[in-house]
C-alpha positions in Angstrom: 19.3 48.9 38.5 18.8 46.5 35.4 17.0 43.7 35.4 20.2 41.2 35.4 22.3 42.8 38.2 22.3 40.4 40.2 21.5 36.6 39.4 19.5 34.6 41.2 15.9 34.8 43.7 15.9 37.6 45.4 14.8 36.1 48.9 18.5 34.0 48.7 21.9 35.1 49.5 24.3 35.6 45.6 26.1 32.1 45.1 28.3 34.4 43.4 30.8 35.2 46.3 32.3 32.2 47.8 31.4 31.3 51.1 34.5 29.7 51.9 35.9 29.2 55.9 39.7 29.9 55.4 40.2 28.3 58.9 38.7 24.8 56.9 41.0 23.2 55.0 37.8 21.1 53.0 36.1 24.5 52.6 35.9 24.4 49.2 35.0 20.8 49.0 32.1 21.1 51.1 31.2 24.1 48.9 30.8 21.8 45.8 29.1 19.3 47.8 25.8 22.0 48.3 22.7 21.4 46.2 21.5 24.1 43.4 20.3 27.1 45.0 20.6 25.1 48.8 17.2 23.2 47.5 17.7 19.8 49.2 14.5 18.5 48.1 12.6 18.4 45.1 9.5 17.0 43.0 9.1 16.6 39.4 5.7 15.2 38.2 5.9 11.8 36.3 4.0 13.0 33.1 6.7 15.4 32.4 5.8 19.2 31.8 5.1 22.3 34.5 5.1 21.0 37.8 1.8 23.1 38.2 -0.2 21.4 35.5 -2.2 18.6 36.4 -2.2 18.9 39.8 -4.3 15.6 40.5 -1.2 13.5 38.9 1.6 11.9 40.1 5.2 13.2 41.6 8.7 12.0 41.9 10.2 12.7 44.8 14.0 13.4 44.8 16.3 14.4 47.5 19.8 16.0 47.4 22.7 12.8 48.0 25.4 15.2 48.2 26.3 14.1 44.2 22.9 14.6 42.9 19.7 14.3 43.0 18.7 10.4 43.8 15.0 9.1 43.8 13.1 8.9 46.9 10.2 7.7 46.2 6.4 9.2 44.9 4.1 11.6 46.3 -0.2 11.1 44.6 -0.2 14.5 43.8 1.1 18.2 43.9 -0.1 18.9 47.2 1.5 16.0 49.3 4.8 16.6 46.9 4.8 20.1 48.1 4.2 19.1 52.0 7.0 16.7 51.7 10.0 19.1 50.3 8.7 21.6 53.0 9.1 19.3 55.6 11.5 19.8 58.0 14.7 18.2 58.3 15.3 17.0 62.0 17.6 15.0 64.3 20.8 14.4 62.7 20.1 15.0 58.6 19.6 18.3 59.9 23.3 19.2 61.1 24.1 17.1 57.6 22.4 19.3 55.5 21.7 22.6 57.3 24.8 24.7 58.4 
């Protein structure tokens, strides 16, 4: 296999194949509202640059709002930002974000 045999990370399903429910009339709409690579939360360094540089600097937290990433707060350092990103979504928001 060539190195460009399939786009994307190997641990995620391919997004090249549409996953549409034929019974749902709004399936195409819901598919467009998914975040890129199904990442609902992410963090970005406030100082710019790569996320692994300067792990003691603050991070901006962003959450997917079904259209784009919106600011959700700040974290004091990389460890706190990663913990926020990896938190499990519970309650009502889980049914909205995860099919």
